[in-house]
N, C-alpha and C positions, 0 to 999 in steps of 0.2 A: 254316768261319769260325774256330773255335778254333785249329786247327792253323796256319792262315795267320797269325793274330795272334801266336801263340807264335813262329813262325818269324821274323816281322818284328822282335819284341822281341829274340830271340836274336842276330839279325843286327846289330841296333843296338848291343847290348852288346858283340858281338865287335869291331865297327868301333871303338867307344869304347875298348876294351882295346888294340887295335892302335895307335890314335892316341896313347894314353897311353904305351905302351912306346916307340914311335918317338920321341915328344917327349922322353922320359927319355934315350934313347940319344943323340939330338942334343945335348941339354944336357950330357951327360957327355962326349961326344966334342968338344964345342965348347970345353971348358976348355983 
């Protein structure tokens, strides 16, 4: 249970980071 919870949390953080980076890239390239 603990491992699965940590994995889900880590995956969520990873996806959030990817979304943030892609958003920044699009914002910078959009100028």
